[in-house]
N, C-alpha and C positions, 0 to 999 in steps of 0.2 A: 045551328050549325047544320047544315046538310052532313050526314050519315052514309054513308054506302057500305054494305057489307063485303067485307074482304075474305078470298079465300083463303088463307093463312089462317082465321080463324080455327075452323075444324084442324088441321095442323098443329096450331097451337093447343089446343084442351088435349088433343090425343096424345100429343107430347108429355106433356107435365104428370099424366099416367105413370111413366118411366124415370123422371127426374124432380130432384126435391127443386130446382130453380129454373127454369129459363129466361134466357137473356133477349131478346129481340134487337138486333140492331139495323141501322138504315141512315139515311141522311137527313136532315131536320126536314120538317115538315110534311113527311109523308105520313102521318096518322099513327105513328107506336103508340103513343100514352093513350090517344082516344080510344085506339082500336082496343087496349088491353081493358081500359077503363069501360066499354060496351060488352064487351069478356065476361069481367069479373066486378059488377055495378055496386056489391058490399064490402070489396077490400078498400082498403085504407090506402091513400095516395099519397106521395112523397115525392118532391120535384126538388134536385140538388139545383136546378136552375134560379134557386131561392137564396140568394148570397147571404141570407140571414140564418136558413137552414146550412146552407154548407161551410160556413164559419164554426158553428155549434158543433156539427158533426168532426168537421176535423179538429178541431180540440179535443173532443172525447170520443171519438169512434167507439168507445167499449162500453159506451152507456146505449148508442143508439138502440141497439135490438131491445135494453131494458124497456124505454121509451115508447116502441115500436113494434109490437106482436104480430108474428105473420098469422095470415095470409094478408100479405103486403106488394103493394106495387112501386118497386124505386125507379123514378124518371133519372134518366141522365146522369149517369153512375161512373160514368168515365171523368167525371169531375171529383168525384170520393174515391179514390185508389187504396186510401189507407181504411177504408171500408172495407175491403174483400177479404182479409182475413176473419174479420168476423162473421161475414155474410158465409164463409166457410164454416165457423164455429159453430153458425146459427143451422146451415144442413143437416151437419152432424147430431144437434139436439133435438131437429126434428124427426118425428116418424112417418109422417103423410108425406107424398109426394106432390110438387106444384104447390105450394102454397107462396112463392116466391117468386113474381115476375119482376125483369127488369129491364131497361131500356138503354142505348145507347146509340149516339149519332157519329162515334169514331170508331169505327170496327176495327182496324189493326194494332191500333191501341191497347183498344181493350182486350184483344186476345191472349197479350203476354201476360197483364193480371189475371187473365182467366185462368190460363194454362197454369202456370204459376199457383194458383190459391184454389180452383173450385175444379181440376181436373177430375173428371166421374162422377160430376154432382150436377152440372148443369149442361141443358140444350142450348146451342146457338141454333136460333132462327133469324132468317133476314127478311126485311118488310121494305119493298119496293113501292114506288108510287102504284096508282091506282091503274091496273091492266085493261085492255080493249074489253077482254073479258068480264070484267064486273064493270066496266062501263056500259057495255052491253047490255048489264044483268042476265049473264050467261053462267050457267052454275058448273059446266066442265072445268075440271080442276086437276086433268092428268098435264104432265109433262110433255113438250113437244117432242114427242120419238116417233117420228113420219112413217112407221111401217106403213099395211094395208088396213090392218084392226083399228088403229088409231084413227086414221081417215073415216072410217067404217062410222067410227062410235062418236067423230066429232060433228058429222054428218045431221045427226040427229038433234043438235042443240044450237046447232049456228044458225047466226042469221047476217045479212050482210049490213054493211055501214054507211050511211049516204054521207056522213061530212066528215070521212077519215081524215081531211088536210086541217078541219076547224082543229079535232081533237090533237093532230099531231102539232099543229100551232101552239094549241091553249096549253098545252102540257099534262101529266100526269100526277099532280100534287092535287092534294084533293080540297082544301083552300079555295082551289079554281073550279070546284062543282056551281057555285055560286054565282051565276052571270051577273051579280052584282061586283062582283072584285074588280078593279081594273088590272088587267094583266099585266100592264107594262110597272103599274104601281107594287105590284105583289112582285114581282122578280127581283126590280132594285131594291126593294126591301129584303129579299133572299139574299142575294147578293152581299149586301151592307151587313145582314145579321151572319151568315156565314163567315165571312171575316174577321168582325170583331170577335167572333166567339170560338168557333172551332178553326179556324186557320191561325190564329195568334193562342190560342189556347195548345195545338201542336209546337208549333213554333212562331216566334215573333217577324212578322213582315215588316220591316221597316217602309218600305214604298209600296202605299196600299193602292194606286194610280198604276203601277207596274203589274202588280198581282192582278188586277182587273184588267190589263192587257194580255199579260199572259192566259188568263182565263178565253180572254176572247180569241186570241190563238191558234188557243186548242178545240175551243168550238167548231172554228172555223176548218178544223182538220178530221171532224168525227167522222169516222169511216174509213181515215187512210191509216199508213202505217205511221209511225211516228217519227221525226226526224228532231232530235232535242237542239241540233248543232241553229238547225233553221228557227227553229220557235227560240233560242235564244238571241240570234243576232235579230231578230224582228223585235223581239222585248228590250234588248238593252241590258239583258245579267247574263252572269256565266252560263255553260253548260252544267253544272253542278247546282246550281239554283235551281234549273228548271228540272233536274231530276227528282231536286226534292219538293220542290212543288206540287210536280207529276203525282208522288207520292203522296202528297195530302188529298188530293182531289179522288184520288183512290181510295184512301183512308177513309174518307169521310162519304163515299158511297157515291159522288157525282159522275166518276169515270168509271168503264171499266177497262181496262188492258188484255185482252184477247191474245194469248201466246198462238205462233204457229205451230201447226202439227209435227212431231217427231216421230221420224220412223227410221232406220237403217237402210231399206229399201229404197227410200226418198234420198238421194243424193245431192239433187241439184234446188232444195226448198230453198226459201229465205227464211235468216231466221228471226227478223225484225217483227216484233207485236203489233197491234193496231190498235187503236185509240175510239172507245166509241163512247159517246156521253148518255147515261140513264134515261136524260128526260129532252126530251126535243123541245119543247116549251124555253127549257134556261138556253138549248143553244139559237133556237129562232131572238131570244133577247139578245144574248150575245153579239151576235152576228147581224143585229138590226133589221131583221125582218120580221115589221110589224106587222101583218096581215098574213091570214092562211092565202091568200093570193097571193102576195109576194114570195113568200116563202115554196109555194107550188113551181110557180113560174123563172122563179131564180137559177143561179147557177147551181148552188148547192142542193136540187129536187133531189137528186138519186141518192145522197148521203144522207139527209134529213129521213129519206123511205127506209135507207138500210139502219140507219141509226135506230129509227122505229120499230122496223122487225128484231133486230138483237134483242134490244130491251125486252119486247114480249115474250121471245123465248124464253129469256135469263128470269124474268118474271115467273113463266109456266113452272119452272123448275124451285124455284124458292117458295113459291106459294104452295106447293107439294111438299116441301122441306126437304128440299133435295141442294146439294150444293152443285150450282150449273161449271164450276170450275172445273170438275171431274167431266164433265159432257161434253164441253167447245172447245173448238180451236179453228184454224184457219189453214188453207195452204195457198201459198204461192211460189210458184221456181219454174225448172225447166225439163222435170221428169217429164219424158215421153210416156202417152196413155197409146192405148193400143193402135192407133188411127191416126198418130198425131204425131205431127215432127215436133224438133229439140225449141221450141218456143215458149214465152213465157205467159203462163195460165195461172187460174185464180179460181178457187175454192171460196165463195165467201164465208161459206160454216159447214163445219163437220161436226155432226154430232156422232157420239162413241157410247155405246150401250155393249157393253161387253167385249164380245168380239164383230160387232158390227159397225161398218161408219154409213152415215146416213149425208151424203152429200146437199148442199142446200146453195141453190142461186137466187139471189134477192134483184129483182129488176121491178122497177117503177112501172115500167109499159103493162099495156092490157092485153098485147098481143103476143105470147109466147111463142118460141121455137125451140126444136129439139136442137139445134146447133147450141141454146143455152148452156145444153149440159153435155158440151163433148170436154171440158175439164173434168168432168167425173171418174172417165176413163182410169186417170192417173192412178185411184186408190186401188186399182185392179195390181197393181205390180204388188202390191203389200200380202205376201203369203200367208200370214198368220190370221188375216181380217178377213170380213169378210164385207163386200159392198153390198149395204140394203136400200130401199128406194129413195135415187134419187130425185130431187126437191125443185123446182121452180117459183118460190114466192113472188107473187105479183098482182095486178089488180084484176086481173081475170074474175068473172065473176061465178064459175062452178070448177070443181076438180074437173080436171083433164088430162087421161093420160096421154102419154107422147108416145109411150110404146110399153114394153111390159115392163120396163126397169124405172123410167120417170117419168113423174107426174106433176102438174099445175094444179099449185093452192093457191084460192085466196088467201090476202093475207088473216081474213077471220078466222082463217080455219087454224093460227097458232094457238 
């Protein structure tokens, strides 16, 4: 099996020095167990995907650590929540940090058990699919906070990607690094396994075909504001069911719900969140874009490009051990900018670091214009915040300053 070095490796080894245990969450097939086994080649590895071991551990959870001593890797621990109190006791009994590694594919379900059982003893990190940096063998590992200093540092290692749309279409799962792996069979198997295991473990879905239709309807709306009623009508289920199924997709790391930026100075902002899939290959599969060419030339090309960019930005934070939820939002509304009439405008992404707000516009175009930054001025209305460098991320091949406050960056600079 092809192994690609992951940027989060250094984050994990550093984090282990300060905590008794480290939990690595993330969707199925992103390489969580492979990563941990690569970092800790000499550790015992136990997976609760094994039904015999799972049943045995459920029957006698108190005997588990008598038979399996740390240092140890515990895979898919969401299946064995009965073990969490004993993990807590084991953390209290061992003196050294970093001896227990765990993985889990159902992030939000795990959080409740972790907060109740392991607060203060465990660090939680998130692994997504392969980043463009990783695919390009680029060692740069800072979160995307696009000030001038970041741009200059990024310039030192960046290289342009000649086959970006092949990467967007192929997707970010490590299993697809092998060119012999059939793309359609991989995603078909992924969806089937996902429904059989993760979805039914959280809540039983009686109609598999409707859940697949739901996933396809959601994929067709990646990069857009969520309208639960429209999706419910299309799929033929209730709005309550669509909201429940959406929470399942989010819990298992397959989508991210981007919240709108909230500030009392912005009185005419829309409060509806936006939907982004975390893997563009899965979007292409669910929306029947069978080749990179059909993805590039299809009606969803702009949304696919935006989804890819947002996902890469989120990866830059999680790989550095930072919770991207604390940093990213978006704006859409009718608040007036400095030279702007009261018309609806949108900032695709706002990256917040302390008191500085960095507005980001995402365009598939290779011909950026200063007018693409017009909506950024709305952030000047916020008295307690400073507007940082405005960024247009696109397919231009070099950084290009449009004026003193706004810069064009190639997508590879994420």
